N, C-alpha and C positions, 0 to 999 in steps of 0.2 A: 554234287561233288563226286569225283571218281574215286575208285578204290586206291589208286596210287597216291593221290593227294592226301587222303585220309591216313594212309600208312606213313607218309613222310611227316605229317604233323604229329602223329603219335610218337614217331622216333625222335623228333626234335624235342618234344616235351619230356621224353624219358631221358634224353642226354643232358638237358640243361641242369638239373639238380646235381648230376654226377660231376659235371664240369665245375659248378660252383663249389661243391664239396671238396674237389681236388685243389682248387685255388685256395680255399681256406686252410687246408692242410699244409700247403706250401708256405702260406703266410705264417702259420704257427711254427713250422719248422725253421724258417728264416729268423723269426723272432727268438726262438729258443737258442739258435746258433749265435745270434748277436749277443744275447745275455751271457752265454757261455764264454765267448771271447772277451766281453767286458769284465767278466768275473776274473779271468786269468790275468788280464792287464791290471785290474785293481789289486789283485794279490801280489803281482810283481812290484807295484809301487808301495804297498803296505809292508811287505816283508822286511825291507831294511829297517823301518821303524820298529817292527816287532823284534827284530834281532837286537837292536840297540837296547830296548827295554829289558829283554830277557838277559842280555849280557850284563846289564847293570845289577842284576839280582844274583849273579853267579859268584863263586869264589875264583881266585886267581888260578887254581888248579883246574877247575871245571871249564874255564874259558878255553884252555889249550888241549882239552880232551879230544881224542880221536877214536871213533867218529864223534862229531860235535853233538851235543844234546839240544833238542828243540825247546825243552822246558828246564828251568833250574831245578836240580834235585833237592836242594835245600835253600830256598829263597833268602838272600842276605839283605833284608830291609835296612840294616844299619849302614849299608853303603851310601844311602842318600844323605843322612846327616853327616857322615864322614867326608863325603865329597865337598861339602860346604865349609869344612874346617881346614882342609889342606891349602886352600887359597881364600882370600877375602871375597867369597862368592857374592854375598849380599851387597857389598860395596860396589863391586863391578856391575851387578844388576841395577843398582840405583843409578850409577853413572850412565848406563845404557838407556834407561827409561827417561832420564832427564834430557839426554841428547835427542832421543826419539820424539819426545813431546815438543821440544822447541823446533825441531825440524818439521814436524807435521804442521805446527802453527804457521811457520814461515812459508811452507809449500802451499798450503791451502789458501792463505791470504794472497800471496803474490800470483800464483797461477790462475786463480779465479778472476782477479782484476785484469791480468794481461789477456786472458781468454775473452773476457767481456769486451775489452777494447778491440780485439780482432773480430769479434762476431757481431757486435751491436753498434759500435761507434763508427760513423762514416767519416773517413779522412783520406786524403789523397795518398795513393801508393800503399794502401792497407794490405792488399793481397800479395803484392811483391815483397813487402817486408815480412809478411807471415811465411812466405815460401823460404826466404833467406833464414828466418828464425828457426823454421822447422828443419832445415837442412843441417843444423848444428847437431841433430841427433846422430848423424853419421860420423861425427868427430869423436875419435876414441879418447877415453879419459886419460890414457897415457900421454897423449900429446900435450895436454894442459897441466899435467901433474907437476913438472919441474917449474914452469913459470908461476903457477899458483903458490908453490912452496916458497919461492923467492919473495913473492909479494907478501905473503903472510909472515915470513921471517923478518922482513924489513918493517912490518907493522908491529912486530913484537908479539905476535899471536901464537907462535910455535910453543908448545907446552901448555896450551889451553884448549878448551873445547870450541872456541869461536870459529876456527877454520872448518869445523864439522857442522856448524849451525848456521852461520851467516850466509853462505851461498844459497841456502834454501829460500831466503827472503828475496832472491832475484829471479825466481821462476825456474821451471823445468820444461823444456820443449815438448817432451812427450805428454806430460800432464796438461800443459796448455792446449795441446791438440785435442786430448780427450774432452776437456771442459768446453772447448770451442764447439766440438761436435754436439755436445749437449745443448749449448746455447742456440745452435742452429735449429733445433727441434722445437723451440718455443715460438709461438706465433708472434709476428712483428706487431700485430694489433695491440698487444699488451703494452709494449714500450711506446708505441706511437700515441696511444691514449694517455699514457702517463706524461709524455712530453707536452701534449696539448693542455693537460691540467696544470702545467707549470713545474713539474718535477725535473730536477737536474739529473745528470747521468749517475752520480753517486747515490742519489736517493732511489733511482730506478733499480740500481744494482742491489742496494741494501734491502729495500722493502718488497720488491717484486721478484727479482731474479734469484737472490740468495735462498729464499725459502723453497723455490722450485729446484734448486741445485743440490739438495741434500743427498740424493742417491749417488750422484757423480762425485761429490765431495767425500763421501764415505769410501768410495772406490779409491780415490787418490790418497786419502789418509791411510788406508790399509796397505796400498802398494808402498807408500813412503815409509810406513812403520817397518814393514818386512825388509826393505832395502837397507834402512838405517840400522835395524836391529842386528842384521847379519853382516854388516860392513866390517871388514878386517883391515883393509889396506889404509883407509883414512885414519883410524886410530893409531895404527902402527907408525904412520909418518909423523903425525902431529902431536901425539900424546907421549910425553917423555917421562913423566912421573908415574910410578906404579899405582899410586892411589887414585889416578885419573883414568885408569884403563877401563875399557868396556868388557862385556862378558865374552865376546868373541876373541879378543886379545888375551883375556885371562885364561880361557880354555886352552889356547895354544901354548901359553907359558906353563900351564898345568901339564901338558903333554911333555914339554921339554924337561920339567923338573921331576915328574912322576910318571915317566913313559911306560913303565912296566905294569902299573896298576890300572889296567884297562877297565875294570869293573867300576872304579871310582870316576874315571873320565866319562864313561857311558852314563853313569848316574847324574853327573853334572850336566852333560849334554841333554839328557831327558828333562831335567829341571828347566833348562833354558828354553825348551819348546813350549812350556805351559803358557806364557803370556801370549804368544802368537796364536795358539790354538783357541784360547779363551776369546781373544779379539775376533778371530774369524767366525766362530760359532755365534757370537753376539751380533755380528754385522753381516751374517751370511745372506739374509734375504735382501738387505739394502745393497750389498755388494753385487749380487747377481742382477738386481734391477738396474744398478748403475752401469754395469757392463753392457746390458742389453740396450740401454737408452743412448749411450755415447757413440753408437755406431749406426744409428738409424739414417741420418741424413748427412751427406758430405758437403 
């Protein structure tokens, strides 16, 4: 081996660790930069929540103080019980939870059955009907608002909670799509074997598919709860009596009646977030699993 070849090999061996070390430093720098950006974004999303909680603990004078204070100087914990006394807070919360529970039951039952029919039951024109059904997602709610109101008024349901609950038992195109995607990930051999053993479609759905559908159903239930819990327009249109109001409608009326008392309104708004936060933390793992599984196969 010549002296030039020996020198080139020595140079290559000496440069390799330096290049590897430089690449590792770049990866660490990029990871640190990504964490820094993610932290700023998370702070931007969390800050409104923090401001609402701190405002609920301030006095009416401190709220309008310039410059504003980031921490309440003298926390007013009595704002929370006081906020539930200005309006029938717990009655509104009970009405909201009842509507949410019935809506979740209707959505889970109807959407899972419809999705099973589109994904597993073979019938002529299935894909064409599914495309037409899925296209209803693009239909704005404002288009059907007046016709639905006329129908429910003729049925005598205006002034009751039925217009807010009954439509959930007829399916939701978006949730049907999500559940259908989940059904498509389940091997066909399971249903084919069950049919050979003599099981009907309802038995296959109940005994085989439904236990496997729990992550996706948890996702649909959580989405339904959040959408129903924060709904304002539906209760505003159909609920005419004050003792029937939901919490979102009650908070708006709270602002109209006691608009200057922002600390009480922020305290009431903070209390309304508790059910959603509890439900999310209890179902977080199942929710993430359901989101991951519903988009695997198209």
